[in-house]
mmCIF file of the C-alpha atoms, coordinates in Angstrom:
data_MODEL
# 
_entry.id   MODEL 
# 
loop_
_atom_site.group_PDB 
_atom_site.id 
_atom_site.type_symbol 
_atom_site.label_atom_id 
_atom_site.label_alt_id 
_atom_site.label_comp_id 
_atom_site.label_asym_id 
_atom_site.label_entity_id 
_atom_site.label_seq_id 
_atom_site.pdbx_PDB_ins_code 
_atom_site.Cartn_x 
_atom_site.Cartn_y 
_atom_site.Cartn_z 
_atom_site.occupancy 
_atom_site.B_iso_or_equiv 
_atom_site.pdbx_formal_charge 
_atom_site.auth_seq_id 
_atom_site.auth_comp_id 
_atom_site.auth_asym_id 
_atom_site.auth_atom_id 
_atom_site.pdbx_PDB_model_num 
ATOM 1   C CA . MET A 1 1   ? 28.077  -21.348 -1.740 1.00 0.00 ? 1   MET A CA 1 
ATOM 2   C CA . GLY A 1 2   ? 28.153  -17.999 -0.111 1.00 0.00 ? 2   GLY A CA 1 
ATOM 3   C CA . GLU A 1 3   ? 30.860  -16.887 -2.526 1.00 0.00 ? 3   GLU A CA 1 
ATOM 4   C CA . THR A 1 4   ? 30.899  -14.033 -4.931 1.00 0.00 ? 4   THR A CA 1 
ATOM 5   C CA . ASP A 1 5   ? 31.577  -14.517 -8.610 1.00 0.00 ? 5   ASP A CA 1 
ATOM 6   C CA . GLY A 1 6   ? 35.290  -13.758 -7.877 1.00 0.00 ? 6   GLY A CA 1 
ATOM 7   C CA . GLY A 1 7   ? 35.490  -16.841 -5.730 1.00 0.00 ? 7   GLY A CA 1 
ATOM 8   C CA . ARG A 1 8   ? 35.672  -14.947 -2.469 1.00 0.00 ? 8   ARG A CA 1 
ATOM 9   C CA . ALA A 1 9   ? 33.243  -14.849 0.339  1.00 0.00 ? 9   ALA A CA 1 
ATOM 10  C CA . PRO A 1 10  ? 31.521  -11.460 0.769  1.00 0.00 ? 10  PRO A CA 1 
ATOM 11  C CA . ARG A 1 11  ? 32.932  -9.386  3.494  1.00 0.00 ? 11  ARG A CA 1 
ATOM 12  C CA . PRO A 1 12  ? 30.631  -8.519  6.359  1.00 0.00 ? 12  PRO A CA 1 
ATOM 13  C CA . LYS A 1 13  ? 29.739  -4.874  6.741  1.00 0.00 ? 13  LYS A CA 1 
ATOM 14  C CA . ARG A 1 14  ? 31.950  -2.789  8.936  1.00 0.00 ? 14  ARG A CA 1 
ATOM 15  C CA . ALA A 1 15  ? 30.560  -1.533  12.156 1.00 0.00 ? 15  ALA A CA 1 
ATOM 16  C CA . ASP A 1 16  ? 30.409  2.093   10.899 1.00 0.00 ? 16  ASP A CA 1 
ATOM 17  C CA . ALA A 1 17  ? 28.652  0.946   7.757  1.00 0.00 ? 17  ALA A CA 1 
ATOM 18  C CA . ARG A 1 18  ? 26.088  -0.894  9.822  1.00 0.00 ? 18  ARG A CA 1 
ATOM 19  C CA . ARG A 1 19  ? 25.549  2.270   12.014 1.00 0.00 ? 19  ARG A CA 1 
ATOM 20  C CA . ASN A 1 20  ? 25.165  4.341   8.875  1.00 0.00 ? 20  ASN A CA 1 
ATOM 21  C CA . GLU A 1 21  ? 22.581  2.022   7.460  1.00 0.00 ? 21  GLU A CA 1 
ATOM 22  C CA . GLU A 1 22  ? 20.760  2.077   10.854 1.00 0.00 ? 22  GLU A CA 1 
ATOM 23  C CA . VAL A 1 23  ? 20.600  5.866   10.780 1.00 0.00 ? 23  VAL A CA 1 
ATOM 24  C CA . LEU A 1 24  ? 19.340  5.816   7.260  1.00 0.00 ? 24  LEU A CA 1 
ATOM 25  C CA . LEU A 1 25  ? 16.529  3.221   8.134  1.00 0.00 ? 25  LEU A CA 1 
ATOM 26  C CA . GLU A 1 26  ? 15.472  5.153   11.219 1.00 0.00 ? 26  GLU A CA 1 
ATOM 27  C CA . ALA A 1 27  ? 15.316  8.450   9.216  1.00 0.00 ? 27  ALA A CA 1 
ATOM 28  C CA . ALA A 1 28  ? 13.403  6.758   6.310  1.00 0.00 ? 28  ALA A CA 1 
ATOM 29  C CA . ALA A 1 29  ? 10.891  5.345   8.849  1.00 0.00 ? 29  ALA A CA 1 
ATOM 30  C CA . ALA A 1 30  ? 10.417  8.715   10.447 1.00 0.00 ? 30  ALA A CA 1 
ATOM 31  C CA . VAL A 1 31  ? 9.892   10.410  7.055  1.00 0.00 ? 31  VAL A CA 1 
ATOM 32  C CA . PHE A 1 32  ? 7.509   7.727   5.855  1.00 0.00 ? 32  PHE A CA 1 
ATOM 33  C CA . VAL A 1 33  ? 5.346   8.138   8.968  1.00 0.00 ? 33  VAL A CA 1 
ATOM 34  C CA . ALA A 1 34  ? 5.226   11.910  8.515  1.00 0.00 ? 34  ALA A CA 1 
ATOM 35  C CA . SER A 1 35  ? 4.941   12.065  4.686  1.00 0.00 ? 35  SER A CA 1 
ATOM 36  C CA . GLY A 1 36  ? 4.310   8.730   3.392  1.00 0.00 ? 36  GLY A CA 1 
ATOM 37  C CA . VAL A 1 37  ? 6.448   6.344   1.441  1.00 0.00 ? 37  VAL A CA 1 
ATOM 38  C CA . GLU A 1 38  ? 6.492   8.512   -1.723 1.00 0.00 ? 38  GLU A CA 1 
ATOM 39  C CA . ALA A 1 39  ? 8.390   11.203  0.187  1.00 0.00 ? 39  ALA A CA 1 
ATOM 40  C CA . PRO A 1 40  ? 11.348  12.649  -1.660 1.00 0.00 ? 40  PRO A CA 1 
ATOM 41  C CA . ILE A 1 41  ? 14.648  10.899  -1.010 1.00 0.00 ? 41  ILE A CA 1 
ATOM 42  C CA . ARG A 1 42  ? 16.180  14.280  -0.297 1.00 0.00 ? 42  ARG A CA 1 
ATOM 43  C CA . ASP A 1 43  ? 13.870  14.554  2.692  1.00 0.00 ? 43  ASP A CA 1 
ATOM 44  C CA . ILE A 1 44  ? 15.206  11.197  4.041  1.00 0.00 ? 44  ILE A CA 1 
ATOM 45  C CA . ALA A 1 45  ? 18.792  12.281  3.391  1.00 0.00 ? 45  ALA A CA 1 
ATOM 46  C CA . ALA A 1 46  ? 18.150  15.581  5.228  1.00 0.00 ? 46  ALA A CA 1 
ATOM 47  C CA . GLU A 1 47  ? 16.657  13.775  8.163  1.00 0.00 ? 47  GLU A CA 1 
ATOM 48  C CA . ALA A 1 48  ? 19.660  11.326  8.289  1.00 0.00 ? 48  ALA A CA 1 
ATOM 49  C CA . GLY A 1 49  ? 22.223  14.135  7.763  1.00 0.00 ? 49  GLY A CA 1 
ATOM 50  C CA . VAL A 1 50  ? 23.705  12.663  4.537  1.00 0.00 ? 50  VAL A CA 1 
ATOM 51  C CA . GLY A 1 51  ? 23.571  13.266  0.906  1.00 0.00 ? 51  GLY A CA 1 
ATOM 52  C CA . THR A 1 52  ? 21.194  11.399  -1.507 1.00 0.00 ? 52  THR A CA 1 
ATOM 53  C CA . ALA A 1 53  ? 24.025  9.614   -3.103 1.00 0.00 ? 53  ALA A CA 1 
ATOM 54  C CA . THR A 1 54  ? 24.698  7.831   0.329  1.00 0.00 ? 54  THR A CA 1 
ATOM 55  C CA . ILE A 1 55  ? 21.014  6.615   0.307  1.00 0.00 ? 55  ILE A CA 1 
ATOM 56  C CA . TYR A 1 56  ? 21.247  5.297   -3.239 1.00 0.00 ? 56  TYR A CA 1 
ATOM 57  C CA . ARG A 1 57  ? 24.562  3.606   -2.480 1.00 0.00 ? 57  ARG A CA 1 
ATOM 58  C CA . HIS A 1 58  ? 22.837  1.603   0.269  1.00 0.00 ? 58  HIS A CA 1 
ATOM 59  C CA . PHE A 1 59  ? 19.428  1.212   -1.269 1.00 0.00 ? 59  PHE A CA 1 
ATOM 60  C CA . PRO A 1 60  ? 19.500  1.497   -5.122 1.00 0.00 ? 60  PRO A CA 1 
ATOM 61  C CA . THR A 1 61  ? 15.704  1.682   -5.416 1.00 0.00 ? 61  THR A CA 1 
ATOM 62  C CA . ARG A 1 62  ? 12.814  3.000   -3.400 1.00 0.00 ? 62  ARG A CA 1 
ATOM 63  C CA . ALA A 1 63  ? 11.542  -0.663  -3.043 1.00 0.00 ? 63  ALA A CA 1 
ATOM 64  C CA . ASP A 1 64  ? 14.931  -1.655  -1.626 1.00 0.00 ? 64  ASP A CA 1 
ATOM 65  C CA . LEU A 1 65  ? 14.611  1.085   0.991  1.00 0.00 ? 65  LEU A CA 1 
ATOM 66  C CA . ILE A 1 66  ? 11.011  0.266   1.872  1.00 0.00 ? 66  ILE A CA 1 
ATOM 67  C CA . VAL A 1 67  ? 11.775  -3.396  2.280  1.00 0.00 ? 67  VAL A CA 1 
ATOM 68  C CA . ALA A 1 68  ? 14.786  -2.618  4.499  1.00 0.00 ? 68  ALA A CA 1 
ATOM 69  C CA . VAL A 1 69  ? 12.707  -0.224  6.688  1.00 0.00 ? 69  VAL A CA 1 
ATOM 70  C CA . TYR A 1 70  ? 10.086  -2.846  7.166  1.00 0.00 ? 70  TYR A CA 1 
ATOM 71  C CA . ARG A 1 71  ? 12.611  -5.640  7.950  1.00 0.00 ? 71  ARG A CA 1 
ATOM 72  C CA . HIS A 1 72  ? 14.584  -3.388  10.224 1.00 0.00 ? 72  HIS A CA 1 
ATOM 73  C CA . GLN A 1 73  ? 11.359  -2.469  12.215 1.00 0.00 ? 73  GLN A CA 1 
ATOM 74  C CA . VAL A 1 74  ? 10.296  -6.133  12.433 1.00 0.00 ? 74  VAL A CA 1 
ATOM 75  C CA . GLU A 1 75  ? 13.676  -7.143  13.773 1.00 0.00 ? 75  GLU A CA 1 
ATOM 76  C CA . ALA A 1 76  ? 13.719  -4.361  16.395 1.00 0.00 ? 76  ALA A CA 1 
ATOM 77  C CA . LEU A 1 77  ? 10.298  -5.360  17.564 1.00 0.00 ? 77  LEU A CA 1 
ATOM 78  C CA . ALA A 1 78  ? 11.188  -9.075  17.656 1.00 0.00 ? 78  ALA A CA 1 
ATOM 79  C CA . GLN A 1 79  ? 14.258  -8.303  19.742 1.00 0.00 ? 79  GLN A CA 1 
ATOM 80  C CA . ALA A 1 80  ? 12.355  -6.007  22.037 1.00 0.00 ? 80  ALA A CA 1 
ATOM 81  C CA . GLY A 1 81  ? 10.184  -8.860  23.396 1.00 0.00 ? 81  GLY A CA 1 
ATOM 82  C CA . PRO A 1 82  ? 13.003  -10.855 25.068 1.00 0.00 ? 82  PRO A CA 1 
ATOM 83  C CA . ASP A 1 83  ? 14.615  -7.576  26.225 1.00 0.00 ? 83  ASP A CA 1 
ATOM 84  C CA . LEU A 1 84  ? 11.435  -6.352  27.844 1.00 0.00 ? 84  LEU A CA 1 
ATOM 85  C CA . LEU A 1 85  ? 10.859  -9.708  29.473 1.00 0.00 ? 85  LEU A CA 1 
ATOM 86  C CA . ALA A 1 86  ? 14.338  -9.525  31.074 1.00 0.00 ? 86  ALA A CA 1 
ATOM 87  C CA . SER A 1 87  ? 14.070  -5.839  32.094 1.00 0.00 ? 87  SER A CA 1 
ATOM 88  C CA . ALA A 1 88  ? 10.436  -5.069  32.934 1.00 0.00 ? 88  ALA A CA 1 
ATOM 89  C CA . GLY A 1 89  ? 9.128   -5.585  36.394 1.00 0.00 ? 89  GLY A CA 1 
ATOM 90  C CA . THR A 1 90  ? 6.543   -8.183  35.446 1.00 0.00 ? 90  THR A CA 1 
ATOM 91  C CA . PRO A 1 91  ? 5.649   -10.118 32.324 1.00 0.00 ? 91  PRO A CA 1 
ATOM 92  C CA . TYR A 1 92  ? 2.480   -8.059  32.030 1.00 0.00 ? 92  TYR A CA 1 
ATOM 93  C CA . ALA A 1 93  ? 4.458   -4.875  32.019 1.00 0.00 ? 93  ALA A CA 1 
ATOM 94  C CA . ALA A 1 94  ? 6.746   -6.360  29.325 1.00 0.00 ? 94  ALA A CA 1 
ATOM 95  C CA . LEU A 1 95  ? 3.605   -7.222  27.290 1.00 0.00 ? 95  LEU A CA 1 
ATOM 96  C CA . GLU A 1 96  ? 2.147   -3.684  27.730 1.00 0.00 ? 96  GLU A CA 1 
ATOM 97  C CA . ARG A 1 97  ? 5.296   -2.146  26.587 1.00 0.00 ? 97  ARG A CA 1 
ATOM 98  C CA . TRP A 1 98  ? 5.740   -4.470  23.639 1.00 0.00 ? 98  TRP A CA 1 
ATOM 99  C CA . ILE A 1 99  ? 2.221   -3.806  22.533 1.00 0.00 ? 99  ILE A CA 1 
ATOM 100 C CA . ASP A 1 100 ? 2.980   -0.021  22.704 1.00 0.00 ? 100 ASP A CA 1 
ATOM 101 C CA . ARG A 1 101 ? 5.976   -0.598  20.377 1.00 0.00 ? 101 ARG A CA 1 
ATOM 102 C CA . PHE A 1 102 ? 3.752   -2.737  18.144 1.00 0.00 ? 102 PHE A CA 1 
ATOM 103 C CA . VAL A 1 103 ? 1.241   0.066   17.829 1.00 0.00 ? 103 VAL A CA 1 
ATOM 104 C CA . ASP A 1 104 ? 4.156   2.228   16.701 1.00 0.00 ? 104 ASP A CA 1 
ATOM 105 C CA . PHE A 1 105 ? 5.026   -0.305  14.160 1.00 0.00 ? 105 PHE A CA 1 
ATOM 106 C CA . VAL A 1 106 ? 1.505   -0.738  12.909 1.00 0.00 ? 106 VAL A CA 1 
ATOM 107 C CA . VAL A 1 107 ? 1.216   2.991   12.404 1.00 0.00 ? 107 VAL A CA 1 
ATOM 108 C CA . THR A 1 108 ? 4.389   3.002   10.282 1.00 0.00 ? 108 THR A CA 1 
ATOM 109 C CA . LYS A 1 109 ? 3.291   -0.199  8.506  1.00 0.00 ? 109 LYS A CA 1 
ATOM 110 C CA . HIS A 1 110 ? -0.018  1.463   7.691  1.00 0.00 ? 110 HIS A CA 1 
ATOM 111 C CA . GLY A 1 111 ? 1.819   4.134   5.742  1.00 0.00 ? 111 GLY A CA 1 
ATOM 112 C CA . LEU A 1 112 ? 3.550   1.371   3.872  1.00 0.00 ? 112 LEU A CA 1 
ATOM 113 C CA . ALA A 1 113 ? 0.366   -0.576  3.189  1.00 0.00 ? 113 ALA A CA 1 
ATOM 114 C CA . ALA A 1 114 ? -0.502  0.746   -0.299 1.00 0.00 ? 114 ALA A CA 1 
ATOM 115 C CA . VAL A 1 115 ? 2.981   -0.010  -1.415 1.00 0.00 ? 115 VAL A CA 1 
ATOM 116 C CA . LEU A 1 116 ? 3.344   -3.404  0.166  1.00 0.00 ? 116 LEU A CA 1 
ATOM 117 C CA . GLN A 1 117 ? 0.069   -4.424  -1.710 1.00 0.00 ? 117 GLN A CA 1 
ATOM 118 C CA . SER A 1 118 ? 1.524   -3.399  -5.025 1.00 0.00 ? 118 SER A CA 1 
ATOM 119 C CA . ASP A 1 119 ? 2.534   -5.849  -7.713 1.00 0.00 ? 119 ASP A CA 1 
ATOM 120 C CA . ASP A 1 120 ? 6.204   -5.388  -6.876 1.00 0.00 ? 120 ASP A CA 1 
ATOM 121 C CA . PRO A 1 121 ? 7.523   -8.949  -6.225 1.00 0.00 ? 121 PRO A CA 1 
ATOM 122 C CA . SER A 1 122 ? 9.987   -7.761  -3.605 1.00 0.00 ? 122 SER A CA 1 
ATOM 123 C CA . PHE A 1 123 ? 7.056   -7.005  -1.189 1.00 0.00 ? 123 PHE A CA 1 
ATOM 124 C CA . GLY A 1 124 ? 5.371   -10.381 -1.500 1.00 0.00 ? 124 GLY A CA 1 
ATOM 125 C CA . PRO A 1 125 ? 7.179   -12.248 1.302  1.00 0.00 ? 125 PRO A CA 1 
ATOM 126 C CA . LEU A 1 126 ? 7.132   -9.451  3.838  1.00 0.00 ? 126 LEU A CA 1 
ATOM 127 C CA . HIS A 1 127 ? 3.779   -10.352 5.519  1.00 0.00 ? 127 HIS A CA 1 
ATOM 128 C CA . SER A 1 128 ? 4.918   -13.965 5.987  1.00 0.00 ? 128 SER A CA 1 
ATOM 129 C CA . TYR A 1 129 ? 8.174   -12.638 7.414  1.00 0.00 ? 129 TYR A CA 1 
ATOM 130 C CA . PHE A 1 130 ? 6.327   -10.363 9.767  1.00 0.00 ? 130 PHE A CA 1 
ATOM 131 C CA . LEU A 1 131 ? 4.208   -13.233 11.065 1.00 0.00 ? 131 LEU A CA 1 
ATOM 132 C CA . GLU A 1 132 ? 7.073   -15.724 11.353 1.00 0.00 ? 132 GLU A CA 1 
ATOM 133 C CA . ARG A 1 133 ? 9.156   -13.186 13.425 1.00 0.00 ? 133 ARG A CA 1 
ATOM 134 C CA . LEU A 1 134 ? 6.510   -11.445 15.587 1.00 0.00 ? 134 LEU A CA 1 
ATOM 135 C CA . VAL A 1 135 ? 3.768   -13.981 16.449 1.00 0.00 ? 135 VAL A CA 1 
ATOM 136 C CA . PRO A 1 136 ? 6.178   -16.237 18.475 1.00 0.00 ? 136 PRO A CA 1 
ATOM 137 C CA . VAL A 1 137 ? 7.435   -13.047 20.292 1.00 0.00 ? 137 VAL A CA 1 
ATOM 138 C CA . CYS A 1 138 ? 3.914   -12.021 21.191 1.00 0.00 ? 138 CYS A CA 1 
ATOM 139 C CA . ALA A 1 139 ? 3.106   -15.615 22.142 1.00 0.00 ? 139 ALA A CA 1 
ATOM 140 C CA . ARG A 1 140 ? 6.108   -15.797 24.552 1.00 0.00 ? 140 ARG A CA 1 
ATOM 141 C CA . LEU A 1 141 ? 5.028   -12.539 26.224 1.00 0.00 ? 141 LEU A CA 1 
ATOM 142 C CA . LEU A 1 142 ? 1.437   -13.779 26.632 1.00 0.00 ? 142 LEU A CA 1 
ATOM 143 C CA . ASP A 1 143 ? 2.674   -17.155 27.893 1.00 0.00 ? 143 ASP A CA 1 
ATOM 144 C CA . ALA A 1 144 ? 4.948   -15.357 30.431 1.00 0.00 ? 144 ALA A CA 1 
ATOM 145 C CA . ALA A 1 145 ? 2.122   -13.144 31.680 1.00 0.00 ? 145 ALA A CA 1 
ATOM 146 C CA . ALA A 1 146 ? -0.359  -16.095 31.835 1.00 0.00 ? 146 ALA A CA 1 
ATOM 147 C CA . GLU A 1 147 ? 2.102   -18.282 33.792 1.00 0.00 ? 147 GLU A CA 1 
ATOM 148 C CA . SER A 1 148 ? 2.650   -15.492 36.272 1.00 0.00 ? 148 SER A CA 1 
ATOM 149 C CA . GLY A 1 149 ? -1.166  -15.370 36.817 1.00 0.00 ? 149 GLY A CA 1 
ATOM 150 C CA . GLU A 1 150 ? -1.446  -11.776 35.617 1.00 0.00 ? 150 GLU A CA 1 
ATOM 151 C CA . ILE A 1 151 ? -3.592  -12.349 32.514 1.00 0.00 ? 151 ILE A CA 1 
ATOM 152 C CA . ARG A 1 152 ? -6.002  -15.011 31.346 1.00 0.00 ? 152 ARG A CA 1 
ATOM 153 C CA . SER A 1 153 ? -4.448  -17.915 29.601 1.00 0.00 ? 153 SER A CA 1 
ATOM 154 C CA . ASP A 1 154 ? -6.742  -18.263 26.545 1.00 0.00 ? 154 ASP A CA 1 
ATOM 155 C CA . VAL A 1 155 ? -5.391  -15.407 24.470 1.00 0.00 ? 155 VAL A CA 1 
ATOM 156 C CA . ASP A 1 156 ? -4.025  -16.270 20.940 1.00 0.00 ? 156 ASP A CA 1 
ATOM 157 C CA . ALA A 1 157 ? -1.011  -14.126 19.911 1.00 0.00 ? 157 ALA A CA 1 
ATOM 158 C CA . TYR A 1 158 ? -2.153  -13.867 16.266 1.00 0.00 ? 158 TYR A CA 1 
ATOM 159 C CA . GLU A 1 159 ? -5.628  -12.860 17.241 1.00 0.00 ? 159 GLU A CA 1 
ATOM 160 C CA . LEU A 1 160 ? -4.386  -10.211 19.702 1.00 0.00 ? 160 LEU A CA 1 
ATOM 161 C CA . MET A 1 161 ? -2.070  -8.777  17.053 1.00 0.00 ? 161 MET A CA 1 
ATOM 162 C CA . ARG A 1 162 ? -4.906  -8.619  14.565 1.00 0.00 ? 162 ARG A CA 1 
ATOM 163 C CA . GLY A 1 163 ? -7.054  -6.927  17.067 1.00 0.00 ? 163 GLY A CA 1 
ATOM 164 C CA . VAL A 1 164 ? -4.408  -4.357  17.792 1.00 0.00 ? 164 VAL A CA 1 
ATOM 165 C CA . GLY A 1 165 ? -3.854  -3.773  14.093 1.00 0.00 ? 165 GLY A CA 1 
ATOM 166 C CA . GLY A 1 166 ? -7.574  -3.373  13.457 1.00 0.00 ? 166 GLY A CA 1 
ATOM 167 C CA . LEU A 1 167 ? -7.819  -0.799  16.204 1.00 0.00 ? 167 LEU A CA 1 
ATOM 168 C CA . CYS A 1 168 ? -4.813  1.124   14.787 1.00 0.00 ? 168 CYS A CA 1 
ATOM 169 C CA . ILE A 1 169 ? -6.037  1.360   11.270 1.00 0.00 ? 169 ILE A CA 1 
ATOM 170 C CA . GLY A 1 170 ? -9.680  1.684   12.224 1.00 0.00 ? 170 GLY A CA 1 
ATOM 171 C CA . ALA A 1 171 ? -9.412  5.378   12.651 1.00 0.00 ? 171 ALA A CA 1 
ATOM 172 C CA . GLY A 1 172 ? -9.274  6.037   8.890  1.00 0.00 ? 172 GLY A CA 1 
ATOM 173 C CA . GLY A 1 173 ? -8.175  9.650   9.574  1.00 0.00 ? 173 GLY A CA 1 
ATOM 174 C CA . THR A 1 174 ? -10.980 10.204  11.959 1.00 0.00 ? 174 THR A CA 1 
ATOM 175 C CA . PRO A 1 175 ? -10.192 13.267  14.245 1.00 0.00 ? 175 PRO A CA 1 
ATOM 176 C CA . GLY A 1 176 ? -10.291 12.388  17.848 1.00 0.00 ? 176 GLY A CA 1 
ATOM 177 C CA . TYR A 1 177 ? -9.844  8.711   17.350 1.00 0.00 ? 177 TYR A CA 1 
ATOM 178 C CA . ASP A 1 178 ? -7.179  7.504   19.828 1.00 0.00 ? 178 ASP A CA 1 
ATOM 179 C CA . ALA A 1 179 ? -6.007  4.128   18.800 1.00 0.00 ? 179 ALA A CA 1 
ATOM 180 C CA . ARG A 1 180 ? -3.364  3.939   21.599 1.00 0.00 ? 180 ARG A CA 1 
ATOM 181 C CA . ARG A 1 181 ? -6.114  4.490   24.237 1.00 0.00 ? 181 ARG A CA 1 
ATOM 182 C CA . LEU A 1 182 ? -8.305  1.849   22.763 1.00 0.00 ? 182 LEU A CA 1 
ATOM 183 C CA . VAL A 1 183 ? -5.393  -0.676  22.492 1.00 0.00 ? 183 VAL A CA 1 
ATOM 184 C CA . GLY A 1 184 ? -4.606  0.186   26.249 1.00 0.00 ? 184 GLY A CA 1 
ATOM 185 C CA . ILE A 1 185 ? -8.223  -0.790  27.099 1.00 0.00 ? 185 ILE A CA 1 
ATOM 186 C CA . LEU A 1 186 ? -7.886  -4.027  25.110 1.00 0.00 ? 186 LEU A CA 1 
ATOM 187 C CA . ILE A 1 187 ? -4.650  -4.954  26.979 1.00 0.00 ? 187 ILE A CA 1 
ATOM 188 C CA . ALA A 1 188 ? -6.137  -4.070  30.325 1.00 0.00 ? 188 ALA A CA 1 
ATOM 189 C CA . GLY A 1 189 ? -9.027  -6.488  29.474 1.00 0.00 ? 189 GLY A CA 1 
ATOM 190 C CA . LEU A 1 190 ? -6.515  -9.357  29.434 1.00 0.00 ? 190 LEU A CA 1 
ATOM 191 C CA . ARG A 1 191 ? -6.069  -9.066  33.123 1.00 0.00 ? 191 ARG A CA 1 
ATOM 192 C CA . ARG A 1 192 ? -7.326  -11.880 35.299 1.00 0.00 ? 192 ARG A CA 1 
ATOM 193 C CA . SER A 1 193 ? -10.186 -10.734 37.598 1.00 0.00 ? 193 SER A CA 1 
ATOM 194 C CA . SER A 1 194 ? -9.401  -11.200 41.115 1.00 0.00 ? 194 SER A CA 1 
# 
C-alpha cells in the first residue's frame, strides 16, 4: 500500500516543487476570478511567470487544475480559522476576518460554479470536501465568539455560511450591489445586544 508499481513508495514533493505549485494555483485562482475558468492556460502561465508546459506538467488537464485550485483555496481557508483565533484580538475579530476571506473564496467559487456542476466526475466530491473542511472551522470561530460573550450563541455555522454565500451570489451582476457590505451587516447582527 502506498507503493508505486515499481515497488517503491512515491517520493514527497521537494520544497521548491511545492512552492512552484503554490504559485501556479494562486495565479490560476486570480485568472479564474478575472476571466473565468475557461481562460487560456497561457494567461495563467503569464500570471505565474512560467511557460504553459510547466502548468501541464503539474496539471495535465484543465479539470485537474480547477480541482487543485478549489482544494488549495479550501485548505487555505481551513487553516486561516485557527490562525486568526490565535492572532486576532478577540474571537469576534477572528470571525469577521475569516468571513471576509470566505467572501473572497465564494466569489472565486462562483466563477467555478458552472464547471463544478458539470458531468465531470472529478468535480463530484468537491462540495462534500468543502463542507467537511469548512463548516467545523466556522463552528469553532462561532463557538469561541459565543463563549467570549461577543455574539449570540444560537448561530449555526452551516446556515451562516449558506447566508453569506447567498449574499455573495445574489448580485447576479447587478451594478452597485455590494455583497461585502451586506455580509458585514449580517456579521454585525450576530453581536449580543448590551
